[in-house]
C-alpha positions, -999 to 999 in steps of 0.1 A, spaced: -1 2 -3 15 29 -10 9 72 6 15 102 -1 34 131 27 9 160 28 21 198 30 15 192 69 41 170 71 16 138 74 18 103 63 -13 95 42 -32 66 26 -61 60 10 -85 32 25 -116 12 12 -140 14 41 -179 -1 41 -206 -6 62 -209 -45 51 -191 -60 35 -213 -65 4 -216 -32 -1 -196 -5 -22 -168 8 -8 -162 50 0 -123 56 -6 -110 80 20 -75 90 27 -67 88 64 -35 96 84 -13 71 99 -9 88 134 15 71 157 4 85 184 -29 62 182 -31 24 195 -69 20 180 -78 8 148 -96 39 130 -114 72 138 -139 85 116 -159 119 112 -190 120 123 -201 132 91 -187 101 73 -203 78 100 -237 92 94 -231 93 58 -222 54 57 -248 42 81 -225 28 102 -241 14 134 -230 26 169 -215 -9 186 -206 15 223 -193 36 239 -166 34 267 -146 62 288 -113 75 278 -88 98 291 -74 124 271 -38 136 262 -47 165 287 -55 141 313 -99 151 305 -123 126 306 -144 118 275 -170 89 263 -160 82 225 -188 59 209 -176 30 186 -193 14 152 -191 -9 130 -170 -9 93 -153 -31 70 -118 -20 57 -102 -34 27 -72 -39 42 -44 -55 24 -63 -79 -1 -87 -91 29 -121 -77 44 -113 -69 81 -141 -61 105 -128 -33 128 -148 -6 155 -146 28 145 -144 60 163 -162 84 162 -148 125 163 -151 161 147 -121 155 127 -115 159 88 -94 127 84 -94 95 98 -63 84 118 -56 52 112 -37 36 146 -10 16 151 -30 -18 160 -39 -22 122 2 -18 116 14 -39 145 24 -69 113 32 -45 82 59 -26 84 58 14 78 81 34 54 79 67 54 103 89 32 94 127 37 123 139 18 109 119 -13 71 124 -3 62 87 3 46 64 22 42 27 20 29 0 40 40 -40 37 
């Protein structure tokens, strides 16, 4: 899987996300967030557009120490030729952060000079 580094130095990759395995995918650009050890976070607008079903709500402590309630939703992503069911956390951001949980069995290369991202 290949991606790019943007002008804000974010490592970006395109992922195909869908509500069910049978539905047509929506391709979104996600940024690789090395500080997020989960799977995926998505803007609430995307969650609503795809019609994702809420699965759970959980308390979390943010980096600044504040407590929040996070809602998670079920979706499927295409990941290296396989359909993977993941829980996505809803937020108000623009780009979905992709967490390190999806990278744990992969090799990530970010070449800032060339502006290239590679996951293998």
